ChimeraX commands (.cxc) that place a marker at each C-alpha (Angstrom):
marker #1 position -33.18,-15.92,-39.59 radius 0.5
marker #1 position -35.29,-17.71,-36.99 radius 0.5
marker #1 position -35.12,-17.02,-33.30 radius 0.5
marker #1 position -35.40,-19.70,-30.66 radius 0.5
marker #1 position -37.78,-19.44,-27.75 radius 0.5
marker #1 position -34.80,-18.94,-25.44 radius 0.5
marker #1 position -33.53,-16.00,-27.48 radius 0.5
marker #1 position -36.95,-14.35,-27.56 radius 0.5
marker #1 position -37.51,-14.77,-23.82 radius 0.5
marker #1 position -33.99,-13.52,-23.05 radius 0.5
marker #1 position -34.58,-10.45,-25.22 radius 0.5
marker #1 position -37.95,-9.81,-23.58 radius 0.5
marker #1 position -36.54,-10.24,-20.11 radius 0.5
marker #1 position -33.57,-7.98,-20.74 radius 0.5
marker #1 position -35.16,-5.14,-22.72 radius 0.5
marker #1 position -38.75,-5.48,-21.55 radius 0.5
marker #1 position -37.87,-5.33,-17.89 radius 0.5
marker #1 position -35.34,-2.57,-18.51 radius 0.5
marker #1 position -38.07,-0.43,-20.06 radius 0.5
marker #1 position -40.48,-1.38,-17.25 radius 0.5
marker #1 position -37.91,-0.40,-14.61 radius 0.5
marker #1 position -37.38,2.92,-16.40 radius 0.5
marker #1 position -41.13,3.52,-16.36 radius 0.5
marker #1 position -41.28,2.71,-12.65 radius 0.5
marker #1 position -38.47,5.20,-11.93 radius 0.5
marker #1 position -40.35,7.84,-13.93 radius 0.5
marker #1 position -43.48,7.15,-11.86 radius 0.5
marker #1 position -41.49,7.48,-8.61 radius 0.5
marker #1 position -40.04,10.80,-9.80 radius 0.5
marker #1 position -43.51,12.05,-10.79 radius 0.5
marker #1 position -44.89,10.99,-7.40 radius 0.5
marker #1 position -42.14,12.89,-5.61 radius 0.5
marker #1 position -42.70,15.99,-7.74 radius 0.5
marker #1 position -46.50,16.03,-7.34 radius 0.5
marker #1 position -46.35,15.47,-3.59 radius 0.5
marker #1 position -43.78,18.26,-3.06 radius 0.5
marker #1 position -41.57,15.79,-1.22 radius 0.5
marker #1 position -38.43,17.94,-1.27 radius 0.5
marker #1 position -34.91,16.63,-1.67 radius 0.5
marker #1 position -34.91,14.34,1.36 radius 0.5
marker #1 position -38.39,12.99,0.63 radius 0.5
marker #1 position -37.46,12.31,-2.98 radius 0.5
marker #1 position -34.35,10.48,-1.80 radius 0.5
marker #1 position -36.43,8.34,0.57 radius 0.5
marker #1 position -38.96,7.53,-2.18 radius 0.5
marker #1 position -36.23,6.46,-4.60 radius 0.5
marker #1 position -34.32,4.54,-1.94 radius 0.5
marker #1 position -37.29,2.57,-0.60 radius 0.5
marker #1 position -39.33,2.07,-3.76 radius 0.5
marker #1 position -36.37,1.41,-6.04 radius 0.5
marker #1 position -34.60,-0.96,-3.62 radius 0.5
marker #1 position -36.20,-4.02,-5.26 radius 0.5
marker #1 position -35.13,-2.78,-8.68 radius 0.5
marker #1 position -31.56,-2.52,-7.45 radius 0.5
marker #1 position -31.68,-6.12,-6.23 radius 0.5
marker #1 position -32.88,-7.30,-9.64 radius 0.5
marker #1 position -30.11,-5.38,-11.41 radius 0.5
marker #1 position -27.45,-6.75,-9.05 radius 0.5
marker #1 position -28.72,-10.29,-9.60 radius 0.5
marker #1 position -28.41,-9.91,-13.38 radius 0.5
marker #1 position -24.94,-8.37,-13.13 radius 0.5
marker #1 position -23.76,-11.21,-10.88 radius 0.5
marker #1 position -25.15,-13.81,-13.27 radius 0.5
marker #1 position -23.38,-12.10,-16.16 radius 0.5
marker #1 position -20.09,-11.93,-14.24 radius 0.5
marker #1 position -20.26,-15.58,-13.20 radius 0.5
marker #1 position -20.84,-16.68,-16.81 radius 0.5
marker #1 position -17.63,-14.98,-17.96 radius 0.5
marker link #1:1,2 radius 0.2
marker link #1:2,3 radius 0.2
marker link #1:3,4 radius 0.2
marker link #1:4,5 radius 0.2
marker link #1:5,6 radius 0.2
marker link #1:6,7 radius 0.2
marker link #1:7,8 radius 0.2
marker link #1:8,9 radius 0.2
marker link #1:9,10 radius 0.2
marker link #1:10,11 radius 0.2
marker link #1:11,12 radius 0.2
marker link #1:12,13 radius 0.2
marker link #1:13,14 radius 0.2
marker link #1:14,15 radius 0.2
marker link #1:15,16 radius 0.2
marker link #1:16,17 radius 0.2
marker link #1:17,18 radius 0.2
marker link #1:18,19 radius 0.2
marker link #1:19,20 radius 0.2
marker link #1:20,21 radius 0.2
marker link #1:21,22 radius 0.2
marker link #1:22,23 radius 0.2
marker link #1:23,24 radius 0.2
marker link #1:24,25 radius 0.2
marker link #1:25,26 radius 0.2
marker link #1:26,27 radius 0.2
marker link #1:27,28 radius 0.2
marker link #1:28,29 radius 0.2
marker link #1:29,30 radius 0.2
marker link #1:30,31 radius 0.2
marker link #1:31,32 radius 0.2
marker link #1:32,33 radius 0.2
marker link #1:33,34 radius 0.2
marker link #1:34,35 radius 0.2
marker link #1:35,36 radius 0.2
marker link #1:36,37 radius 0.2
marker link #1:37,38 radius 0.2
marker link #1:38,39 radius 0.2
marker link #1:39,40 radius 0.2
marker link #1:40,41 radius 0.2
marker link #1:41,42 radius 0.2
marker link #1:42,43 radius 0.2
marker link #1:43,44 radius 0.2
marker link #1:44,45 radius 0.2
marker link #1:45,46 radius 0.2
marker link #1:46,47 radius 0.2
marker link #1:47,48 radius 0.2
marker link #1:48,49 radius 0.2
marker link #1:49,50 radius 0.2
marker link #1:50,51 radius 0.2
marker link #1:51,52 radius 0.2
marker link #1:52,53 radius 0.2
marker link #1:53,54 radius 0.2
marker link #1:54,55 radius 0.2
marker link #1:55,56 radius 0.2
marker link #1:56,57 radius 0.2
marker link #1:57,58 radius 0.2
marker link #1:58,59 radius 0.2
marker link #1:59,60 radius 0.2
marker link #1:60,61 radius 0.2
marker link #1:61,62 radius 0.2
marker link #1:62,63 radius 0.2
marker link #1:63,64 radius 0.2
marker link #1:64,65 radius 0.2
marker link #1:65,66 radius 0.2
marker link #1:66,67 radius 0.2
marker link #1:67,68 radius 0.2
view
């Protein structure tokens, strides 16, 4: 079975970026732990640094919903 360029890029975008986002969240958690940020500081780190990730996820969900 041969894959088209569109299928390969869609797979890479979906799973590659999902793994990259997971890695970024792990880095944010590690940063909060090593800096002894506390609960409120950890919340602020996740809220501010992960806000762009949330926008990307919402964009993909909206595209998926509009294609249905």
